[in-house]
C-alpha positions as MATLAB code, in Angstrom:
seq = 'XXXXXXXXXXXXXXXXXXXXXXXXXXXXXXXXXXXXXXXXXXXXXXXXXXXXXXXXXXXXXXXXXXXXXXXXXXXXXXXXXXXXXXXXXXXXXXXXXXXXXXXXXXXXXXXXXXXXXXXXXXXXXXXXXXXXXX';
ca = [
      39.289  -24.028  -11.918;
      37.647  -20.964  -11.075;
      34.556  -21.350   -8.456;
      31.433  -19.723   -9.544;
      29.765  -17.679   -6.936;
      25.684  -17.615   -7.044;
      25.288  -13.771   -6.784;
      22.368  -13.071   -4.262;
      21.533   -9.586   -4.989;
      18.420   -7.908   -5.559;
      19.349   -6.372   -9.022;
      20.066  -10.039  -11.118;
      16.288  -11.469  -10.252;
      14.864  -11.186  -14.055;
      11.141  -10.688  -15.215;
       9.876  -11.974  -11.305;
      11.787  -10.040   -9.263;
       9.344   -7.482   -8.399;
       6.387   -9.931   -7.557;
       9.167  -12.246   -5.513;
      10.492   -9.168   -3.416;
       7.239   -8.319   -3.101;
       6.768  -11.532   -0.950;
       9.861  -10.833    1.071;
       8.607   -7.303    2.083;
       5.170   -8.945    3.698;
       6.499  -11.662    5.124;
       9.178   -9.700    7.000;
       6.269   -7.208    7.847;
       4.660  -10.134    9.372;
       7.223  -11.493   11.006;
       7.728   -7.807   12.805;
       3.946   -8.086   13.406;
       4.613  -11.300   15.366;
       7.714   -9.968   16.893;
       5.534   -7.283   18.406;
       3.778   -9.361   20.028;
       6.366  -11.111   22.114;
       6.558   -8.029   23.444;
       2.462   -8.433   24.590;
       3.979  -11.832   25.787;
       6.844  -10.636   27.381;
       4.424   -8.060   29.150;
       1.847  -10.410   30.264;
       4.533  -13.134   32.110;
       6.044  -10.735   33.491;
       2.739   -9.358   35.498;
       2.608  -13.263   36.853;
       4.192  -14.540   39.477;
       6.983  -15.975   39.100;
       7.423  -20.118   38.593;
       3.647  -19.968   37.871;
       2.099  -21.684   35.148;
       0.633  -18.619   33.531;
       4.286  -17.427   33.521;
       5.940  -20.522   31.527;
       2.839  -20.402   29.107;
       3.649  -17.010   28.482;
       7.483  -16.785   28.823;
       7.270  -20.303   26.887;
       5.398  -18.264   23.889;
       7.650  -15.351   23.936;
      10.475  -18.153   22.739;
       8.295  -19.934   20.734;
       7.645  -16.382   19.210;
      11.359  -15.186   18.770;
      12.551  -18.203   17.385;
      10.161  -18.487   14.371;
      10.878  -14.667   13.825;
      14.373  -15.572   13.484;
      13.456  -17.904   11.107;
      11.458  -15.816    9.109;
      14.397  -13.073    9.787;
      17.337  -15.090    7.898;
      14.712  -16.019    5.315;
      14.044  -12.563    4.687;
      17.748  -11.506    5.058;
      18.366  -13.911    2.108;
      16.427  -11.570   -0.384;
      16.649   -7.829    1.169;
      20.073   -6.047    2.105;
      20.091   -5.871    6.377;
      19.783   -2.456    6.417;
      16.708   -2.599    4.068;
      15.381   -4.973    6.471;
      16.271   -3.169    9.771;
      15.403    0.161    8.688;
      12.071   -1.536    8.094;
      11.799   -2.185   12.078;
      10.808    1.094   12.244;
       7.062   -0.148   12.374;
       7.442   -1.877   15.502;
       6.801    1.572   17.676;
       3.392    1.905   16.084;
       2.669   -1.631   16.664;
       3.714   -1.313   20.569;
       1.702    1.899   20.883;
      -1.549   -0.576   19.741;
      -1.172   -2.931   21.402;
      -0.330   -1.581   24.626;
      -3.848    0.574   23.909;
      -5.812   -2.671   22.667;
      -4.534   -5.062   25.754;
      -2.767   -2.721   28.495;
      -5.359   -0.227   28.250;
      -2.275    2.555   28.155;
      -3.056    5.726   26.276;
      -1.412    7.026   23.281;
      -0.325   10.803   23.656;
      -0.014   12.914   21.025;
       3.913   13.281   21.521;
       3.818    9.397   20.938;
       2.418    9.820   17.696;
       4.644   12.312   16.493;
       7.761   10.556   17.836;
       6.905    7.703   15.801;
       5.857    9.297   13.195;
       9.336   11.268   12.500;
      10.955    7.905   12.870;
       8.182    7.141    9.855;
       9.730    9.722    7.854;
      13.609    9.111    8.223;
      13.013    5.440    7.518;
      11.419    6.076    4.488;
      13.453    8.943    3.245;
      16.331    6.348    4.137;
      14.886    4.108    1.978;
      13.602    6.573   -0.718;
      16.926    8.338   -1.567;
      18.720    5.685   -2.096;
      20.939    5.731    1.422;
      20.324    2.171    1.273;
      22.001   -0.491   -0.639;
      19.465   -2.104   -2.971;
];
């Protein structure tokens, strides 16, 4: 007797394929936004006195963010191929620049913006030209 396996690929989803995939892309980008706040917590924790309550607060918040992100990431990977999901992590460059400016008063330079745009254009072409499995 042969076992039947459930095909979890994106191709065979039926008429509800697009709204379902859109939901998972939005979930992916929400998770990436959450993940980017982990960098903020990490930087703030690093600026606190070691073993102070502030250090534990921000370090604990970082661990919580990473835990929630990992759960969401695993769910997203059930619906979106790893290469596609990982390519979308390029948006973290922009989030990092935005949080650096808003929370830490860092300056965004033209070279930083150009570099981030180059990364995003590369991601766009990777996802657009069919190099990524669907």
